[in-house]
TORDONU-769836 format. One record per residue (C-alpha): x, y, z; residue number from 1; residue in one letter. Coordinates in steps of 0.25 Angstrom, whole numbers, plus 5000, padded with zeros to 4 digits. Each point is the difference from the previous one (the first is absolute). Layout:
+------+------+------+-----+------+
!   xx !   yy !   zz ! seq ! type !
+------+------+------+-----+------+
!    X !    Y !    Z ! NUM !    A !
...
+------+------+------+-----+------+
***
This chain:
+------+------+------+-----+------+
!   xx !   yy !   zz ! seq ! type !
+------+------+------+-----+------+
! 5000 ! 5000 ! 5000 !   1 !    M !
! 5006 ! 5014 ! 4996 !   2 !    S !
! 5001 ! 5011 ! 5010 !   3 !    R !
! 4988 ! 5007 ! 4993 !   4 !    R !
! 4991 ! 4988 ! 5000 !   5 !    Q !
! 5003 ! 4998 ! 5015 !   6 !    F !
! 4997 ! 5014 ! 5003 !   7 !    I !
! 4987 ! 4999 ! 4993 !   8 !    M !
! 4996 ! 4987 ! 5007 !   9 !    A !
! 5004 ! 5006 ! 5013 !  10 !    A !
! 4991 ! 5012 ! 4997 !  11 !    G !
! 4988 ! 4991 ! 4998 !  12 !    A !
! 5002 ! 4995 ! 5014 !  13 !    G !
! 5002 ! 5014 ! 5006 !  14 !    T !
! 4986 ! 5004 ! 4994 !  15 !    A !
! 4993 ! 4990 ! 5009 !  16 !    V !
! 5009 ! 5000 ! 5012 !  17 !    A !
! 4991 ! 5009 ! 5008 !  18 !    G !
! 4988 ! 4991 ! 5000 !  19 !    G !
! 4997 ! 4988 ! 5009 !  20 !    A !
! 5012 ! 4991 ! 5003 !  21 !    M !
! 4996 ! 4985 ! 5000 !  22 !    A !
! 5004 ! 4993 ! 5012 !  23 !    G !
! 5005 ! 5012 ! 5008 !  24 !    L !
! 4989 ! 5000 ! 5010 !  25 !    G !
! 4989 ! 5007 ! 4992 !  26 !    G !
! 5005 ! 5014 ! 5001 !  27 !    W !
! 4995 ! 5008 ! 4988 !  28 !    D !
! 5004 ! 5013 ! 4995 !  29 !    A !
! 4991 ! 5011 ! 5005 !  30 !    Q !
! 4992 ! 5008 ! 4990 !  31 !    A !
! 5006 ! 5013 ! 5004 !  32 !    G !
! 5013 ! 5007 ! 4995 !  33 !    A !
! 5012 ! 4992 ! 5002 !  34 !    A !
! 5012 ! 5005 ! 5009 !  35 !    Q !
! 5010 ! 5005 ! 4990 !  36 !    H !
! 5015 ! 5001 ! 5002 !  37 !    F !
! 5010 ! 5006 ! 4989 !  38 !    A !
! 5014 ! 4994 ! 5003 !  39 !    L !
! 5013 ! 5003 ! 4993 !  40 !    R !
! 5013 ! 4994 ! 5004 !  41 !    S !
! 5012 ! 5009 ! 4999 !  42 !    R !
! 5015 ! 5001 ! 5004 !  43 !    Q !
! 5002 ! 5009 ! 5012 !  44 !    T !
! 5009 ! 5003 ! 5012 !  45 !    S !
! 4999 ! 5000 ! 5015 !  46 !    F !
! 5009 ! 5004 ! 5012 !  47 !    Q !
! 5003 ! 4988 ! 5009 !  48 !    F !
! 5011 ! 5006 ! 5008 !  49 !    G !
! 5010 ! 5011 ! 4997 !  50 !    D !
! 4999 ! 4997 ! 4985 !  51 !    H !
! 4989 ! 5001 ! 4989 !  52 !    V !
! 4999 ! 4986 ! 4994 !  53 !    T !
! 4997 ! 5001 ! 4985 !  54 !    K !
! 4994 ! 4989 ! 4990 !  55 !    G !
! 4989 ! 4996 ! 5010 !  56 !    L !
! 4986 ! 4996 ! 4994 !  57 !    I !
! 4987 ! 5004 ! 5005 !  58 !    S !
! 4986 ! 5004 ! 4996 !  59 !    L !
! 5002 ! 5013 ! 5008 !  60 !    T !
! 5011 ! 5011 ! 4998 !  61 !    D !
! 5011 ! 4999 ! 5011 !  62 !    N !
! 4991 ! 4991 ! 5009 !  63 !    A !
! 4996 ! 4986 ! 5001 !  64 !    P !
! 4988 ! 4995 ! 4992 !  65 !    S !
! 4986 ! 5004 ! 5006 !  66 !    P !
! 4991 ! 4992 ! 5008 !  67 !    V !
! 4988 ! 4996 ! 4992 !  68 !    L !
! 4987 ! 4998 ! 5007 !  69 !    R !
! 4988 ! 4994 ! 4994 !  70 !    V !
! 4987 ! 4994 ! 5005 !  71 !    R !
! 4996 ! 4986 ! 5002 !  72 !    Q !
! 4990 ! 4995 ! 4989 !  73 !    G !
! 5001 ! 5013 ! 4992 !  74 !    E !
! 5007 ! 5001 ! 4986 !  75 !    R !
! 5014 ! 5006 ! 4999 !  76 !    A !
! 5007 ! 5005 ! 4988 !  77 !    V !
! 5015 ! 5002 ! 4999 !  78 !    F !
! 5005 ! 5006 ! 4987 !  79 !    D !
! 5015 ! 4997 ! 5001 !  80 !    Y !
! 5010 ! 5008 ! 4991 !  81 !    T !
! 5014 ! 4995 ! 4999 !  82 !    N !
! 5009 ! 5013 ! 5001 !  83 !    G !
! 5013 ! 4991 ! 5000 !  84 !    L !
! 5009 ! 4996 ! 4988 !  85 !    E !
! 4998 ! 4985 ! 5004 !  86 !    D !
! 4988 ! 4992 ! 4999 !  87 !    Y !
! 4991 ! 4998 ! 5012 !  88 !    T !
! 4987 ! 4994 ! 5005 !  89 !    S !
! 4993 ! 5001 ! 5013 !  90 !    M !
! 4995 ! 4989 ! 5009 !  91 !    H !
! 4990 ! 5001 ! 5012 !  92 !    W !
! 5006 ! 4991 ! 5010 !  93 !    H !
! 4990 ! 4992 ! 5008 !  94 !    G !
! 4987 ! 5005 ! 4993 !  95 !    I !
! 4991 ! 4989 ! 4995 !  96 !    R !
! 4997 ! 5006 ! 4986 !  97 !    L !
! 4997 ! 4996 ! 4985 !  98 !    P !
! 5012 ! 4993 ! 4994 !  99 !    N !
! 5002 ! 5011 ! 4989 ! 100 !    A !
! 5002 ! 5011 ! 5011 ! 101 !    M !
! 5011 ! 4992 ! 5007 ! 102 !    D !
! 5012 ! 5008 ! 4994 ! 103 !    G !
! 5009 ! 4988 ! 4996 ! 104 !    V !
! 5007 ! 5002 ! 4987 ! 105 !    P !
! 4997 ! 4990 ! 4989 ! 106 !    Y !
! 4991 ! 4992 ! 5010 ! 107 !    L !
! 4989 ! 5010 ! 5001 ! 108 !    T !
! 5005 ! 5012 ! 4992 ! 109 !    Q !
! 5011 ! 5006 ! 4991 ! 110 !    M !
! 5010 ! 5009 ! 5007 ! 111 !    P !
! 4997 ! 5015 ! 5000 ! 112 !    I !
! 5009 ! 5008 ! 4991 ! 113 !    G !
! 5005 ! 5014 ! 5003 ! 114 !    Q !
! 4989 ! 5010 ! 5000 ! 115 !    D !
! 4989 ! 4989 ! 4998 ! 116 !    E !
! 4988 ! 4999 ! 5009 ! 117 !    T !
! 4994 ! 4987 ! 5005 ! 118 !    Y !
! 4987 ! 5000 ! 5007 ! 119 !    R !
! 4998 ! 4991 ! 5012 ! 120 !    Y !
! 4986 ! 4999 ! 5004 ! 121 !    E !
! 4994 ! 4991 ! 5011 ! 122 !    F !
! 4990 ! 4999 ! 5012 ! 123 !    T !
! 5008 ! 4996 ! 5012 ! 124 !    P !
! 4991 ! 4990 ! 5007 ! 125 !    P !
! 5009 ! 5000 ! 5013 ! 126 !    D !
! 5003 ! 5011 ! 5010 ! 127 !    A !
! 5014 ! 5000 ! 5005 ! 128 !    G !
! 5014 ! 5004 ! 4999 ! 129 !    T !
! 5007 ! 4997 ! 4986 ! 130 !    Y !
! 5010 ! 5007 ! 4991 ! 131 !    W !
! 5005 ! 5002 ! 4986 ! 132 !    Y !
! 5013 ! 4998 ! 4993 ! 133 !    H !
! 5005 ! 4998 ! 4985 ! 134 !    P !
! 5001 ! 4986 ! 4995 ! 135 !    H !
! 5009 ! 5004 ! 4988 ! 136 !    C !
! 5014 ! 5004 ! 5003 ! 137 !    R !
! 4996 ! 4996 ! 5014 ! 138 !    T !
! 5013 ! 5000 ! 5007 ! 139 !    M !
! 5005 ! 5013 ! 4994 ! 140 !    S !
! 4988 ! 5008 ! 5002 ! 141 !    Q !
! 4996 ! 4995 ! 5014 ! 142 !    M !
! 5015 ! 5002 ! 5005 ! 143 !    A !
! 4999 ! 5014 ! 4995 ! 144 !    H !
! 4987 ! 5003 ! 5008 ! 145 !    G !
! 4988 ! 4996 ! 4991 ! 146 !    L !
! 4991 ! 4994 ! 5010 ! 147 !    T !
! 4988 ! 5006 ! 5008 ! 148 !    G !
! 4988 ! 4996 ! 5009 ! 149 !    M !
! 4986 ! 4997 ! 4995 ! 150 !    L !
! 4990 ! 5000 ! 5011 ! 151 !    I !
! 4986 ! 4995 ! 4998 ! 152 !    V !
! 4991 ! 5006 ! 5011 ! 153 !    E !
! 4990 ! 4992 ! 5007 ! 154 !    E !
! 4985 ! 5004 ! 4999 ! 155 !    R !
! 4997 ! 5008 ! 5013 ! 156 !    G !
! 5008 ! 5007 ! 5010 ! 157 !    D !
! 5009 ! 4990 ! 5008 ! 158 !    Q !
! 5002 ! 5010 ! 5011 ! 159 !    G !
! 5015 ! 5003 ! 4999 ! 160 !    F !
! 5006 ! 5014 ! 5004 ! 161 !    D !
! 5011 ! 4999 ! 4990 ! 162 !    A !
! 5003 ! 4991 ! 4988 ! 163 !    D !
! 5015 ! 5000 ! 4996 ! 164 !    I !
! 5005 ! 4993 ! 4988 ! 165 !    P !
! 5015 ! 4995 ! 5001 ! 166 !    L !
! 5009 ! 4995 ! 4989 ! 167 !    T !
! 5013 ! 4993 ! 5004 ! 168 !    L !
! 5010 ! 5001 ! 4989 ! 169 !    K !
! 5015 ! 5000 ! 4999 ! 170 !    D !
! 5009 ! 5008 ! 4991 ! 171 !    F !
! 5015 ! 4997 ! 4996 ! 172 !    R !
! 5007 ! 5013 ! 5000 ! 173 !    I !
! 5014 ! 5004 ! 5000 ! 174 !    G !
! 5008 ! 5010 ! 5008 ! 175 !    S !
! 4998 ! 5010 ! 4989 ! 176 !    D !
! 4985 ! 4999 ! 5002 ! 177 !    G !
! 4998 ! 4993 ! 4986 ! 178 !    Q !
! 4994 ! 4986 ! 4998 ! 179 !    M !
! 5009 ! 4988 ! 5001 ! 180 !    L !
! 4997 ! 4987 ! 4991 ! 181 !    P !
! 4987 ! 4994 ! 5005 ! 182 !    Y !
! 5004 ! 4986 ! 4996 ! 183 !    F !
! 5012 ! 4991 ! 5003 ! 184 !    T !
! 5002 ! 4986 ! 4995 ! 185 !    A !
! 5004 ! 4995 ! 5014 ! 186 !    R !
! 4988 ! 5006 ! 5006 ! 187 !    G !
! 4990 ! 4994 ! 4990 ! 188 !    A !
! 5006 ! 4986 ! 5002 ! 189 !    A !
! 4998 ! 5002 ! 5015 ! 190 !    R !
! 4991 ! 5009 ! 5008 ! 191 !    A !
! 4999 ! 5012 ! 4991 ! 192 !    G !
! 5008 ! 5013 ! 4999 ! 193 !    T !
! 4996 ! 5009 ! 5012 ! 194 !    H !
! 4999 ! 5015 ! 5000 ! 195 !    G !
! 5008 ! 5008 ! 5009 ! 196 !    N !
! 4990 ! 5011 ! 5002 ! 197 !    V !
! 4988 ! 4995 ! 5007 ! 198 !    R !
! 4987 ! 5009 ! 4999 ! 199 !    T !
! 4986 ! 5001 ! 5004 ! 200 !    T !
! 4992 ! 5008 ! 4989 ! 201 !    N !
! 5014 ! 5004 ! 4995 ! 202 !    W !
! 5003 ! 5006 ! 5014 ! 203 !    Q !
! 5011 ! 4995 ! 5009 ! 204 !    Q !
! 4996 ! 4998 ! 5015 ! 205 !    D !
! 4987 ! 5008 ! 4998 ! 206 !    P !
! 4992 ! 5007 ! 5011 ! 207 !    V !
! 4985 ! 5001 ! 4998 ! 208 !    M !
! 4990 ! 5008 ! 5008 ! 209 !    D !
! 4988 ! 4993 ! 5005 ! 210 !    V !
! 4988 ! 5004 ! 5009 ! 211 !    P !
! 5003 ! 4997 ! 5014 ! 212 !    A !
! 4992 ! 4989 ! 5006 ! 213 !    G !
! 4995 ! 4997 ! 4986 ! 214 !    G !
! 4998 ! 4986 ! 4993 ! 215 !    L !
! 5010 ! 5000 ! 4989 ! 216 !    I !
! 4999 ! 4991 ! 4988 ! 217 !    R !
! 5014 ! 4997 ! 4994 ! 218 !    L !
! 5001 ! 4993 ! 4986 ! 219 !    R !
! 5014 ! 4994 ! 4998 ! 220 !    F !
! 5004 ! 4995 ! 4986 ! 221 !    A !
! 5014 ! 4995 ! 4996 ! 222 !    V !
! 5002 ! 5005 ! 4986 ! 223 !    T !
! 5015 ! 4997 ! 5000 ! 224 !    D !
! 5006 ! 4991 ! 4990 ! 225 !    I !
! 5008 ! 4992 ! 5010 ! 226 !    T !
! 4999 ! 5003 ! 5015 ! 227 !    R !
! 4992 ! 4990 ! 5009 ! 228 !    V !
! 4996 ! 5009 ! 5012 ! 229 !    H !
! 4999 ! 4994 ! 5015 ! 230 !    R !
! 4991 ! 5010 ! 5006 ! 231 !    M !
! 5000 ! 5004 ! 5015 ! 232 !    I !
! 4989 ! 5008 ! 5005 ! 233 !    F !
! 4999 ! 5009 ! 5013 ! 234 !    P !
! 4995 ! 4994 ! 5013 ! 235 !    D !
! 4986 ! 5007 ! 4999 ! 236 !    V !
! 4986 ! 4997 ! 4998 ! 237 !    A !
! 4998 ! 4995 ! 4986 ! 238 !    G !
! 4995 ! 4989 ! 4991 ! 239 !    R !
! 5003 ! 4995 ! 4986 ! 240 !    I !
! 4987 ! 5001 ! 4992 ! 241 !    I !
! 5004 ! 4996 ! 4986 ! 242 !    A !
! 5010 ! 4992 ! 4992 ! 243 !    W !
! 5003 ! 5002 ! 4986 ! 244 !    D !
! 4987 ! 5008 ! 4998 ! 245 !    G !
! 4991 ! 4989 ! 5007 ! 246 !    Q !
! 4994 ! 5002 ! 5014 ! 247 !    P !
! 5006 ! 4990 ! 5009 ! 248 !    V !
! 4993 ! 4987 ! 5003 ! 249 !    D !
! 5010 ! 4995 ! 5010 ! 250 !    E !
! 5008 ! 5010 ! 5009 ! 251 !    D !
! 5014 ! 5003 ! 4997 ! 252 !    I !
! 5009 ! 5002 ! 5013 ! 253 !    P !
! 5005 ! 5015 ! 5002 ! 254 !    W !
! 5014 ! 5000 ! 4996 ! 255 !    P !
! 5011 ! 5001 ! 5010 ! 256 !    T !
! 5016 ! 5000 ! 4999 ! 257 !    A !
! 4999 ! 4985 ! 5004 ! 258 !    E !
! 4989 ! 4997 ! 4990 ! 259 !    A !
! 5000 ! 5010 ! 4989 ! 260 !    P !
! 4990 ! 5000 ! 4988 ! 261 !    L !
! 5006 ! 4996 ! 4987 ! 262 !    W !
! 4995 ! 5009 ! 4989 ! 263 !    L !
! 5006 ! 4997 ! 4986 ! 264 !    A !
! 5000 ! 5007 ! 4987 ! 265 !    P !
! 4985 ! 5001 ! 4995 ! 266 !    G !
! 4994 ! 4998 ! 5014 ! 267 !    Q !
! 4992 ! 5009 ! 5008 ! 268 !    R !
! 4995 ! 5001 ! 5014 ! 269 !    V !
! 4989 ! 5010 ! 5006 ! 270 !    D !
! 5002 ! 5003 ! 5014 ! 271 !    V !
! 4992 ! 5009 ! 5010 ! 272 !    V !
! 5006 ! 5006 ! 5012 ! 273 !    I !
! 4996 ! 5010 ! 5011 ! 274 !    K !
! 5008 ! 5012 ! 4999 ! 275 !    A !
! 5007 ! 5005 ! 5013 ! 276 !    P !
! 4990 ! 5009 ! 5008 ! 277 !    A !
! 5011 ! 5011 ! 5003 ! 278 !    V !
! 5004 ! 5010 ! 4989 ! 279 !    E !
! 5014 ! 4998 ! 4996 ! 280 !    G !
! 5002 ! 4985 ! 5004 ! 281 !    E !
! 5005 ! 4991 ! 4989 ! 282 !    E !
! 4998 ! 4986 ! 4996 ! 283 !    L !
! 5011 ! 4993 ! 4991 ! 284 !    T !
! 4998 ! 4989 ! 4990 ! 285 !    F !
! 5013 ! 4992 ! 4996 ! 286 !    R !
! 5005 ! 4990 ! 4991 ! 287 !    S !
! 5012 ! 4991 ! 5002 ! 288 !    L !
! 5012 ! 5001 ! 4991 ! 289 !    K !
! 5008 ! 4987 ! 5002 ! 290 !    G !
! 4998 ! 4992 ! 5013 ! 291 !    R !
! 5001 ! 5011 ! 5011 ! 292 !    N !
! 5000 ! 5014 ! 4992 ! 293 !    S !
! 4987 ! 5007 ! 5001 ! 294 !    P !
! 4997 ! 5012 ! 4992 ! 295 !    F !
! 4989 ! 5010 ! 5001 ! 296 !    N !
! 4988 ! 4999 ! 4989 ! 297 !    V !
! 4991 ! 5010 ! 5006 ! 298 !    L !
! 4998 ! 5009 ! 5012 ! 299 !    R !
! 4986 ! 5005 ! 5004 ! 300 !    L !
! 4999 ! 5012 ! 5008 ! 301 !    R !
! 4987 ! 5004 ! 5008 ! 302 !    S !
! 4995 ! 5014 ! 4998 ! 303 !    V !
! 4988 ! 5007 ! 5006 ! 304 !    G !
! 4990 ! 4997 ! 5011 ! 305 !    A !
! 4998 ! 4986 ! 5004 ! 306 !    D !
! 4988 ! 4993 ! 4992 ! 307 !    L !
! 4999 ! 4989 ! 5011 ! 308 !    K !
! 4997 ! 4989 ! 4990 ! 309 !    R !
! 5000 ! 4986 ! 5004 ! 310 !    D !
! 5006 ! 4988 ! 4992 ! 311 !    I !
! 4988 ! 4992 ! 5004 ! 312 !    A !
! 4992 ! 5010 ! 4991 ! 313 !    D !
! 5007 ! 4994 ! 4987 ! 314 !    V !
! 4990 ! 4991 ! 4993 ! 315 !    K !
! 5004 ! 4989 ! 4990 ! 316 !    P !
! 5001 ! 5004 ! 4986 ! 317 !    L !
! 4989 ! 4995 ! 4991 ! 318 !    P !
! 5004 ! 4988 ! 4993 ! 319 !    R !
! 5002 ! 5000 ! 4985 ! 320 !    N !
! 4990 ! 4993 ! 4990 ! 321 !    P !
! 5007 ! 4988 ! 4995 ! 322 !    F !
! 4996 ! 4985 ! 5000 ! 323 !    A !
! 5009 ! 4991 ! 5008 ! 324 !    H !
! 5007 ! 4987 ! 4995 ! 325 !    P !
! 4994 ! 4986 ! 5004 ! 326 !    N !
! 5013 ! 4994 ! 5006 ! 327 !    V !
! 4994 ! 4986 ! 5001 ! 328 !    K !
! 4998 ! 4999 ! 4985 ! 329 !    E !
! 5012 ! 5008 ! 4996 ! 330 !    A !
! 5010 ! 4994 ! 4990 ! 331 !    E !
! 5015 ! 5001 ! 5004 ! 332 !    V !
! 5010 ! 5006 ! 4991 ! 333 !    R !
! 5015 ! 5000 ! 5004 ! 334 !    D !
! 5009 ! 5012 ! 4996 ! 335 !    I !
! 5015 ! 5000 ! 5003 ! 336 !    V !
! 5008 ! 5013 ! 5001 ! 337 !    F !
! 5015 ! 4999 ! 5000 ! 338 !    G !
! 5013 ! 5002 ! 4992 ! 339 !    W !
! 5000 ! 4998 ! 4985 ! 340 !    S !
! 5006 ! 4988 ! 4994 ! 341 !    P !
! 5002 ! 5007 ! 4987 ! 342 !    E !
! 4997 ! 5013 ! 4993 ! 343 !    G !
! 5005 ! 5011 ! 4991 ! 344 !    E !
! 4993 ! 5012 ! 5005 ! 345 !    G !
! 4987 ! 5005 ! 4996 ! 346 !    S !
! 4994 ! 5007 ! 4988 ! 347 !    N !
! 4990 ! 5011 ! 5004 ! 348 !    N !
! 4999 ! 5007 ! 4986 ! 349 !    G !
! 4997 ! 5015 ! 5002 ! 350 !    L !
! 5002 ! 4998 ! 5015 ! 351 !    C !
! 5014 ! 4996 ! 4998 ! 352 !    G !
! 5008 ! 4987 ! 5002 ! 353 !    T !
! 5007 ! 4995 ! 5012 ! 354 !    F !
! 5014 ! 4992 ! 4998 ! 355 !    D !
! 4999 ! 4992 ! 5013 ! 356 !    Y !
! 4992 ! 4988 ! 5004 ! 357 !    T !
! 5001 ! 4996 ! 5015 ! 358 !    F !
! 4986 ! 4995 ! 5004 ! 359 !    W !
! 4989 ! 4991 ! 4995 ! 360 !    S !
! 4986 ! 4996 ! 5003 ! 361 !    I !
! 4998 ! 4985 ! 4998 ! 362 !    N !
! 5014 ! 4999 ! 4996 ! 363 !    R !
! 4997 ! 5008 ! 4988 ! 364 !    S !
! 5005 ! 5015 ! 4999 ! 365 !    P !
! 4992 ! 5011 ! 4994 ! 366 !    W !
! 5005 ! 5002 ! 4986 ! 367 !    P !
! 4994 ! 5014 ! 4998 ! 368 !    G !
! 4987 ! 5007 ! 4997 ! 369 !    D !
! 5000 ! 4999 ! 4985 ! 370 !    V !
! 5005 ! 4985 ! 4999 ! 371 !    V !
! 4989 ! 4992 ! 4993 ! 372 !    S !
! 4994 ! 4987 ! 5005 ! 373 !    G !
! 5003 ! 5002 ! 5015 ! 374 !    I !
! 4991 ! 4991 ! 5008 ! 375 !    A !
! 4993 ! 5004 ! 5012 ! 376 !    P !
! 5005 ! 4996 ! 5014 ! 377 !    V !
! 4986 ! 4994 ! 5002 ! 378 !    A !
! 4987 ! 5000 ! 4992 ! 379 !    E !
! 4988 ! 5001 ! 5009 ! 380 !    L !
! 4985 ! 4999 ! 4997 ! 381 !    K !
! 4991 ! 5012 ! 5003 ! 382 !    Q !
! 4992 ! 4998 ! 5012 ! 383 !    G !
! 5008 ! 4988 ! 5006 ! 384 !    R !
! 5008 ! 5000 ! 5013 ! 385 !    S !
! 5015 ! 4997 ! 5001 ! 386 !    Y !
! 5011 ! 4998 ! 5010 ! 387 !    I !
! 5013 ! 5005 ! 4995 ! 388 !    L !
! 5011 ! 4993 ! 5007 ! 389 !    R !
! 5012 ! 5010 ! 4999 ! 390 !    M !
! 5014 ! 4995 ! 5003 ! 391 !    R !
! 5012 ! 5009 ! 5002 ! 392 !    N !
! 5013 ! 4991 ! 4996 ! 393 !    E !
! 5009 ! 5012 ! 5002 ! 394 !    S !
! 5007 ! 5006 ! 5013 ! 395 !    P !
! 4994 ! 5014 ! 4996 ! 396 !    N !
! 4987 ! 5007 ! 5003 ! 397 !    L !
! 4989 ! 5001 ! 4989 ! 398 !    H !
! 4988 ! 5009 ! 5001 ! 399 !    P !
! 4991 ! 4993 ! 4990 ! 400 !    I !
! 4989 ! 5009 ! 4993 ! 401 !    H !
! 4988 ! 4995 ! 4992 ! 402 !    L !
! 4992 ! 5010 ! 4992 ! 403 !    H !
! 4985 ! 5001 ! 4999 ! 404 !    G !
! 4997 ! 4990 ! 5011 ! 405 !    L !
! 5001 ! 4998 ! 5015 ! 406 !    V !
! 5003 ! 4988 ! 5008 ! 407 !    F !
! 5000 ! 4995 ! 5014 ! 408 !    K !
! 5012 ! 4994 ! 5007 ! 409 !    P !
! 4997 ! 4986 ! 5006 ! 410 !    L !
! 5013 ! 4994 ! 5006 ! 411 !    R !
! 5015 ! 5001 ! 5000 ! 412 !    S !
! 5011 ! 4990 ! 5003 ! 413 !    N !
! 5007 ! 5011 ! 5008 ! 414 !    L !
! 4990 ! 5009 ! 5007 ! 415 !    R !
! 4986 ! 5003 ! 5003 ! 416 !    T !
! 4994 ! 5009 ! 4990 ! 417 !    L !
! 4988 ! 5009 ! 5003 ! 418 !    P !
! 4988 ! 4996 ! 4990 ! 419 !    A !
! 4999 ! 5014 ! 4995 ! 420 !    N !
! 4997 ! 5001 ! 4985 ! 421 !    Y !
! 5011 ! 5006 ! 4992 ! 422 !    T !
! 5006 ! 5002 ! 4986 ! 423 !    D !
! 5015 ! 4999 ! 5005 ! 424 !    T !
! 5007 ! 4990 ! 5009 ! 425 !    I !
! 5014 ! 5000 ! 5005 ! 426 !    L !
! 5007 ! 4986 ! 4998 ! 427 !    L !
! 5011 ! 4998 ! 5010 ! 428 !    L !
! 5012 ! 4991 ! 4998 ! 429 !    K !
! 4996 ! 4986 ! 4997 ! 430 !    D !
! 4986 ! 5003 ! 5003 ! 431 !    E !
! 4988 ! 4993 ! 4995 ! 432 !    V !
! 4987 ! 5007 ! 5000 ! 433 !    V !
! 4986 ! 4996 ! 4996 ! 434 !    E !
! 4990 ! 5011 ! 4996 ! 435 !    V !
! 4985 ! 4998 ! 4995 ! 436 !    A !
! 4994 ! 5009 ! 4989 ! 437 !    L !
! 4987 ! 5000 ! 4992 ! 438 !    L !
! 5003 ! 5002 ! 4985 ! 439 !    A !
! 4989 ! 5010 ! 4998 ! 440 !    D !
! 5007 ! 5010 ! 4991 ! 441 !    N !
! 5003 ! 4996 ! 4986 ! 442 !    P !
! 5013 ! 5003 ! 4993 ! 443 !    G !
! 5015 ! 4999 ! 5000 ! 444 !    D !
! 5005 ! 5005 ! 5013 ! 445 !    W !
! 5014 ! 5003 ! 5003 ! 446 !    A !
! 5006 ! 4992 ! 5011 ! 447 !    F !
! 5014 ! 5004 ! 5005 ! 448 !    H !
! 5010 ! 5004 ! 5011 ! 449 !    C !
! 4999 ! 5014 ! 5004 ! 450 !    H !
! 5015 ! 5001 ! 5002 ! 451 !    V !
! 5001 ! 5006 ! 4986 ! 452 !    I !
! 5014 ! 4995 ! 4998 ! 453 !    E !
! 4995 ! 4986 ! 5002 ! 454 !    H !
! 4988 ! 5003 ! 4991 ! 455 !    Q !
! 5008 ! 5005 ! 4989 ! 456 !    K !
! 5010 ! 4989 ! 5001 ! 457 !    S !
! 4991 ! 4988 ! 4999 ! 458 !    G !
! 4990 ! 4999 ! 5011 ! 459 !    L !
! 4988 ! 5004 ! 4993 ! 460 !    S !
! 4988 ! 4994 ! 4992 ! 461 !    G !
! 4985 ! 5000 ! 4999 ! 462 !    Y !
! 4988 ! 4993 ! 5004 ! 463 !    I !
! 4988 ! 4998 ! 4990 ! 464 !    R !
! 4986 ! 5000 ! 5005 ! 465 !    V !
! 4991 ! 4995 ! 4989 ! 466 !    V !
+------+------+------+-----+------+
***
């Protein structure tokens, strides 16, 4: 299929994308006007320390990309214009949407050329914390800053006094303030290449004012290409209320220095805390670098008169409308993640090539987006339930992300996993995890590690639902 033919075919899919979405819980687009966003990528600069760093990429001048807020069950339109010389696309991470809107080059659309505009149009069925990032030239554009948060707001007021989105992202910056190489072969073959400037919303050790004595909703999202955070929360009244966009069904313990919360690239966690009652008091959220080296992710500072809220006032978030898998009747599919036995790099067409192959799924490395005849990792029948038995045969961590569907952890050979629905799960060294899903959204859905160096060097594929 030529590029022109693909664009015309994709356009036909776009025209109906705002309508009812089969299998997605029955949310239909509203008859009223859609929420509309005009977005344009661009090169920009930002001052992280003493120097201004040039060559960053954002949807905003001299700032991180905006937080996009949409409403559950209402149609949203994103006209995305590529202001870069390189090709790009945009993926809406964690959203259950029509396959044509998923933003994966060659699998669901052609890459977007310079000054071209692609319309993404969908009705989000689920409320929660999600995010967006390119899926073409992924590693380069994400490493240079092109990530942002997408929030689907619940219907009705949830009773919080502040709602704060927080994107956790590293940059690799030299002593002169300019970007260092974001990729190393040594890093790609191991845990990934970490950044040396750790930021929250592009700020280092940020301090944010919150209403004293108020109930504060914090939405953490790891939009980094490599770093697995181990979060430590302050010893205050608080609760984890959502995991990867979905309200929690099983409680997640409050993270401490002895038992931190692992939060990997692609994952999100929603937290509610009660702010200190006294103006000027601070709470510090931290993450571990190495085994015993915590660094500040966020400080909250109370301001104003005490609101005298009570954590007991927090009600569970409303559940999202999707059908659950039938575990008793589920078919089991085995999927193995590990090093690659062979491979000569990947051919990603207009999205570039990659010279290294280190990783594989089912011992077959991803050969590239534009290589023909690539079989899916698994082919699932629409409407049926499945158990994916995922085995990590490597000593490295792999946050595995599945587009377009949600799944529920069942069991692990190494730990107890809370049974909370998710779209991204972190596989530990030598871990075997079983998850259950209902194949209720037809299409070819990307399935890959969200350490992007692993993804681009073989640990990628797709799952087909027919």
